[in-house]
C-alpha positions in Angstrom: 14.2 -31.0 29.6 10.5 -30.6 29.3 8.3 -32.4 26.9 7.6 -29.3 24.7 11.3 -28.7 24.3 11.8 -32.4 23.3 9.0 -32.1 20.7 10.4 -28.9 19.3 13.8 -30.6 19.0 12.2 -33.0 16.5 11.0 -30.2 14.3 13.2 -29.2 11.4 11.3 -27.0 8.9 9.5 -23.7 9.3 6.4 -25.4 8.1 6.7 -28.0 10.8 7.1 -25.3 13.5 4.1 -23.3 12.1 1.9 -26.5 11.9 3.0 -27.6 15.4 1.8 -24.3 16.9 -1.3 -24.3 14.7 -0.3 -21.0 13.0 -1.8 -20.2 9.6 0.7 -19.1 7.0 1.2 -18.2 3.4 3.4 -20.8 1.7 4.9 -18.2 -0.6 6.1 -16.2 2.4 7.6 -19.3 4.0 9.3 -20.4 0.8 11.3 -17.1 0.6 11.9 -16.6 4.3 11.9 -19.9 6.1 15.4 -19.6 7.6 14.9 -16.0 8.5 11.6 -16.9 10.3 13.3 -19.7 12.3 16.3 -17.6 13.1 14.1 -14.6 14.3 12.0 -17.0 16.3 15.1 -18.3 18.0 16.3 -14.7 18.7 12.9 -13.8 20.3 12.9 -17.0 22.4 16.4 -16.4 23.6 15.6 -12.8 24.5 12.5 -13.9 26.6 13.6 -14.4 30.2 12.4 -17.3 32.3 11.4 -19.6 29.5 13.6 -22.4 30.7 11.8 -22.6 34.1 8.2 -22.8 33.1 5.7 -25.6 32.3 4.8 -26.8 28.9 1.5 -25.0 28.5 2.7 -21.5 29.4 5.8 -22.2 27.3 3.7 -23.4 24.3 1.7 -20.1 24.5 4.9 -18.0 24.6 6.5 -19.9 21.7 3.3 -19.6 19.6 3.2 -15.9 20.2 6.9 -15.5 19.4 6.6 -17.6 16.2 3.6 -15.5 15.1 5.7 -12.4 15.7 8.7 -13.8 13.8 6.5 -14.9 10.8 4.8 -11.5 10.8 8.1 -9.7 10.6 8.6 -11.2 7.1 5.1 -10.8 6.0 5.5 -7.0 6.5 9.2 -6.7 5.6 12.1 -8.3 3.7 15.2 -10.2 4.9 17.4 -7.3 3.9 15.4 -4.9 6.0 15.1 -7.3 9.0 18.9 -8.1 8.9 18.6 -11.4 10.8 21.7 -12.9 9.2 25.2 -11.4 9.3 25.4 -11.0 5.5 22.6 -8.5 5.6 24.1 -6.8 8.7 27.5 -6.4 7.0 26.1 -5.1 3.7 23.6 -2.9 5.5 20.9 -4.0 3.1 22.8 -3.0 0.0 23.0 -5.4 -2.9 26.3 -6.8 -4.1 27.2 -6.2 -7.8 28.4 -9.0 -10.0 31.6 -7.1 -10.9 32.4 -7.0 -7.2 31.9 -10.7 -6.9 34.0 -11.4 -10.0 36.9 -9.4 -8.6 37.1 -11.8 -5.6 37.5 -14.9 -7.7 40.9 -16.5 -7.5 41.2 -16.8 -11.3 40.7 -13.0 -11.6 43.4 -12.2 -9.1 46.1 -14.0 -11.2 45.4 -11.9 -14.3 
């Protein structure tokens, strides 16, 4: 495992990743989208071939660009539109009504 991968393994929050790669960000955007940003970054990284076999400096540049891209997705869009997580994919961006949720409660099924 290369040094950059080890360093990234010690990061846990979106802010830590953004700071590590010296990316300016709006805290309000991160507060609402932190998990979405990290998930999208991971998706972009996994979809980029050859990243496991390159040195730290080229990898750092690639990661920085991909994280900027992932962050930018949520500056311009919403989690429901980006559909990073399965819940948004399943609902196709539609909201779920309170009555719909109530009908799934076990206490409501006994009545």
